[in-house]
C-alpha positions in Angstrom: 9.1 29.3 10.4 11.1 31.9 8.6 11.8 33.6 11.9 13.6 30.4 13.1 17.0 31.6 11.6 16.9 35.0 13.2 15.9 33.4 16.5 18.9 31.0 16.5 21.3 33.8 15.3 20.1 35.8 18.2 20.3 33.1 20.6 24.0 32.1 19.7 25.1 35.6 19.9 23.4 36.2 23.3 24.8 32.7 24.5 28.3 33.7 23.5 28.1 37.2 25.2 26.4 36.0 28.4 27.9 32.4 29.2 31.4 31.6 30.4 34.1 31.6 28.0 34.3 27.7 27.9 30.6 27.7 26.6 30.0 28.6 23.1 26.7 29.3 21.1 28.5 28.7 17.7 26.2 25.4 17.0 23.3 27.7 17.2 24.8 30.1 14.7 25.7 27.2 12.3 22.3 25.7 12.5 20.6 29.0 11.6 22.2 29.1 8.2 21.3 25.5 7.5 17.7 26.2 8.7 17.6 29.4 6.5 18.8 27.3 3.6 15.9 24.8 4.0 13.0 27.2 4.8 13.9 30.6 3.4 14.6 32.1 -0.1 18.1 32.6 -1.6 18.3 36.2 -0.4 17.3 35.4 3.1 19.9 32.6 3.3 22.6 34.9 2.1 21.5 37.6 4.7 21.6 34.8 7.4 25.0 33.6 6.4 26.5 37.1 6.3 25.0 37.8 9.6 26.6 34.7 11.1 29.9 35.5 9.7 29.9 39.1 10.8 28.6 38.0 14.2 31.3 35.6 14.5 33.9 38.3 13.8 32.6 40.5 16.3 32.6 37.7 18.9 36.0 36.7 18.1 37.2 40.4 18.3 35.5 40.6 21.7 37.2 37.6 23.1 40.6 38.9 21.9 41.1 35.9 19.4 41.5 37.8 16.2 44.8 36.3 14.6 44.8 33.5 17.0 44.4 29.8 15.6 41.3 29.3 17.8 39.6 32.4 16.3 40.4 31.3 12.8 38.9 28.1 13.3 35.7 29.8 14.7 35.6 31.9 11.6 36.4 29.1 9.4 33.3 27.1 10.8 31.0 30.1 10.4 32.1 30.4 6.7 31.7 26.7 6.2 28.2 26.7 7.7 27.1 29.6 5.4 28.3 27.6 2.5 26.5 24.6 3.6 23.2 26.6 4.1 23.7 28.1 0.5 24.0 24.7 -0.9 21.0 23.2 1.0 19.0 26.1 -0.4 20.1 25.6 -4.1 19.3 21.8 -3.9 15.9 22.4 -2.6 15.2 25.0 -5.2 16.2 22.7 -7.9 14.1 20.0 -6.6 11.2 22.3 -6.3 11.6 23.4 -9.9 11.8 19.7 -11.2 8.7 18.8 -9.2 6.7 21.9 -10.6 7.5 20.6 -14.2 6.6 17.0 -13.5 3.3 18.2 -11.6 2.3 20.3 -14.5 2.8 17.6 -17.0 0.9 15.2 -14.9 -2.1 17.7 -14.3 -2.1 18.4 -18.1 -2.6 14.7 -18.6 -5.3 14.6 -16.3 -7.1 17.6 -17.8 -6.6 15.9 -21.2 -8.6 12.8 -20.0 -11.0 14.5 -17.6 -12.4 17.7 -19.4 -15.0 19.9 -17.7 -18.5 18.8 -18.6 -20.9 21.2 -20.1 -23.0 23.4 -17.6 -26.3 22.1 -19.2 -27.1 18.6 -20.3 -30.8 18.3 -21.2 -32.9 19.0 -18.1 -29.8 18.9 -15.9 -27.6 21.8 -14.8 -24.0 20.4 -14.2 -21.1 21.4 -12.2 -17.9 19.4 -11.5 -14.5 19.8 -9.8 -11.3 17.7 -9.6 -8.5 18.7 -7.1 -5.3 16.6 -6.9 -3.9 15.7 -3.4 -1.1 17.8 -2.2 1.4 14.9 -2.5 4.1 15.8 -4.9 3.0 14.9 -8.4 1.0 12.0 -7.5 -2.2 12.8 -9.2 -4.9 10.1 -8.7 -7.4 8.3 -10.7 -10.7 9.9 -9.9 -13.0 10.5 -12.9 -16.4 11.7 -13.7 -18.5 12.1 -16.8 -21.9 13.1 -18.2 -23.5 11.9 -21.4 -26.8 12.5 -23.1 -27.9 9.1 -24.5 -31.1 7.7 -26.1 -32.0 6.2 -22.8 -31.6 9.4 -20.7 -28.7 11.2 -19.1 -26.1 9.0 -17.7 -23.5 9.8 -15.2 -20.3 8.3 -14.1 -18.1 9.0 -10.9 -15.2 6.6 -10.3 -12.0 6.2 -8.5 -9.2 4.1 -9.9 -7.0 2.5 -7.4 -3.5 3.9 -7.6 -1.8 7.2 -8.2 0.2 9.0 -11.1 0.1 8.6 -14.8 -0.7 4.8 -14.6 -4.1 5.7 -12.9 -4.5 8.4 -15.6 -4.2 5.7 -18.3 -6.8 3.5 -16.7 -9.1 6.7 -16.4 -8.7 7.2 -20.1 -9.8 3.6 -20.8 -12.6 3.7 -18.4 -14.1 7.1 -19.8 -13.4 6.2 -23.4 -15.4 2.9 -22.8 -18.2 4.7 -21.0 -18.8 7.3 -23.6 -19.1 4.5 -26.2 -21.0 2.1 -24.3 -23.3 4.6 -22.8 -24.8 5.3 -26.2 -25.6 1.7 -26.6 -26.2 -0.3 -23.4 -30.0 -0.6 -22.8 -29.4 -0.4 -18.9 -26.8 0.5 -16.2 -26.1 -3.4 -15.6 -25.1 -3.8 -19.3 -23.2 -0.5 -19.1 -21.2 -1.8 -16.0 -20.5 -5.0 -18.0 -18.7 -3.1 -20.7 -16.6 -1.2 -18.3 -15.9 -4.5 -16.4 -14.6 -6.0 -19.6 -12.5 -3.1 -20.5 -10.9 -2.8 -17.3 -10.1 -6.6 -17.5 -8.5 -6.2 -20.9 -6.4 -3.3 -19.7 -5.3 -5.3 -16.7 -4.3 -8.2 -18.9 -2.4 -5.9 -21.2 -0.4 -4.5 -18.4 0.2 -8.0 -16.8 -1.4 -6.7 -13.4 -3.0 -8.9 -10.8 -6.6 -7.7 -11.4 -7.7 -8.8 -7.9 -5.2 -6.6 -6.3 -4.4 -3.6 -8.6 -7.1 -3.3 -11.4 -10.3 -2.4 -9.4 -12.4 0.7 -9.9 -15.1 1.8 -7.3 -17.9 3.7 -9.2 -21.3 4.9 -9.3 -23.3 4.7 -12.5 -26.4 6.9 -12.9 -29.3 7.4 -15.3 -31.8 10.1 -15.3 -34.7 9.2 -17.6 -36.0 11.9 -19.8 -39.7 11.9 -18.5 -39.5 10.6 -15.0 -38.6 12.3 -11.6 -36.3 9.5 -10.6 -32.6 8.5 -10.9 -31.4 5.0 -11.5 -28.2 4.2 -9.5 -25.8 1.3 -9.8 -23.1 1.4 -7.0 -19.9 -0.5 -7.4 -18.4 -0.5 -4.2 -18.2 3.5 -4.2 -19.3 6.1 -1.5 -23.1 6.7 -1.9 -24.3 9.8 -3.7 -26.4 12.3 -2.0 -29.7 14.0 -2.7 -30.1 17.6 -1.7 -33.7 18.9 -1.9 -35.5 21.7 0.4 -32.6 22.0 2.7 -32.4 18.3 3.5 -29.5 16.0 2.5 -30.1 12.3 2.1 -27.5 9.5 1.4 -28.5 7.4 -1.3 -27.1 4.2 0.0 -27.7 1.1 -2.2 -30.0 -1.8 -0.9 -27.5 -4.2 -2.3 -23.9 -2.9 -2.7 -21.9 -4.3 -5.4 -18.2 -5.1 -6.0 -16.0 -2.7 -7.6 -15.4 -2.8 -11.3 -12.6 -5.3 -12.5 -13.3 -7.7 -9.6 -15.7 -10.2 -11.5 -12.9 -12.8 -11.2 -14.4 -13.3 -7.7 -17.4 -14.7 -9.1 -20.0 -12.6 -7.4 -23.0 -11.5 -9.2 -23.5 -7.9 -10.2 -25.7 -5.7 -8.0 -28.9 -4.6 -9.8 -29.6 -0.9 -10.4 -31.9 0.8 -8.0 -34.3 3.7 -8.5 -34.5 6.6 -6.3 -36.9 9.9 -6.4 -35.1 12.9 -8.1 -37.5 15.8 -8.0 -37.4 19.0 -9.8 -34.9 21.4 -8.0 -33.1 18.5 -6.4 -29.5 18.1 -6.8 -27.7 14.8 -7.0 -24.1 14.9 -5.6 -21.5 12.4 -6.3 -18.3 12.3 -4.7 -15.0 10.3 -4.4 -13.5 9.2 -1.1 -11.4 12.1 -1.2 -14.4 13.8 0.5 -15.8 11.1 2.7 -12.2 10.0 4.1 -11.2 13.7 4.6 -10.2 14.1 8.4 -10.0 17.0 10.7 -7.0 17.5 13.1 -8.6 15.0 15.6 -8.9 12.2 12.9 -12.7 12.6 12.6 -14.0 11.9 9.1 -16.0 14.4 7.1 -19.8 13.6 6.8 -21.5 15.4 4.1 -25.0 14.7 5.3 -24.2 16.5 8.7 -22.2 19.3 7.2 -24.3 20.2 4.3 -27.8 20.0 5.8 -29.7 23.0 6.8 -27.9 25.3 4.4 -31.1 26.1 2.6 -31.8 25.7 -1.1 -29.0 25.9 -3.3 -28.7 28.2 -6.3 -27.6 25.4 -8.5 -24.9 22.6 -8.7 -22.1 25.2 -8.8 -23.2 26.4 -5.5 -23.3 23.0 -4.0 -19.9 22.1 -5.3 -18.2 25.3 -4.4 -19.8 25.0 -0.8 -18.7 21.3 -0.5 -15.0 22.0 -1.7 -14.8 25.0 0.7 -16.2 23.0 3.6 -13.8 20.1 3.1 -10.9 22.4 3.0 -12.0 24.0 6.2 -12.5 20.6 7.7 -9.1 19.3 7.1 -7.4 22.5 7.9 -4.6 22.1 5.2 -3.5 19.9 2.5 -5.4 16.5 1.7 -3.9 13.0 1.7 -6.3 12.0 -1.3 -7.5 13.6 -4.6 -11.2 14.6 -4.7 -13.6 14.6 -7.4 -17.1 16.1 -7.2 -19.8 15.9 -9.7 -23.3 17.6 -9.0 -26.4 17.8 -11.2 -29.5 19.7 -10.6 -33.1 18.8 -12.1 -34.5 21.9 -13.7 -38.0 22.9 -14.4 -39.3 22.1 -17.8 
């Protein structure tokens, strides 16, 4: 859009030169400086303002209005428009600097509670990524964790309802509880119960309505040390995917459960379910920033269709990079929601 000011200036001058004397292109000249202030750098805004003022001087001279009150009004309007454009440019620049600081602080808080997991945990190669939505500083509540426990390697991917530092605070509570309870809970159902209780306590502390504000969608996974399987407990979250031998399978639960934090509704917790997890297979866990990404026609992204047929991956990093690249290509620009991806590959031995 940086060509717009130049086009408006040229159009205004041509209009003034070619049109009858009673018709003026001055509004186009004035608009060009304001547009430059909103879209361009300070240097380009100053250049646009100077071009408008000098162009107006030339037009007034051509029409013989130099020294005439009508000519003075035209020149004053041009100078005023140039000053308005400069003011708009400075306000936008100041807002951008403030936004950059706020976003930097928010992202630092996100990184503090959501560190990058190790690349290898037991027999699993691990890769993960978090990308915030392009929505000012409103980072979201996506979270993931990998924990080696006496019961096997346990995984968590979750999406806290809400945005900003409030959601980051809930993520901190969720991950802290997961890391402690994952070492002690004998099964995923018990682990989910610990997470549920922690979220209810946090919601009560904040005096929030749990049914409307405090819920978290999540998938808990457990990879036993000596079995080619994975146990999954889905709490209202997008299903994980298994990539193996060039195929992609959505691991939909037989009995979907409610999100964490909604036990007040009185529904029983869904049971954990076992699925095959062969050597060389990659378990891919995502948040709805992936499954609800849309193209320019409003069509949702479908990982099964998009990732199938790509051939064997070189590991979880390859899967994560391919997915993020494909989602970005699918949306064709900034996303409306943040996105977290966690991939683990079962290695031989």
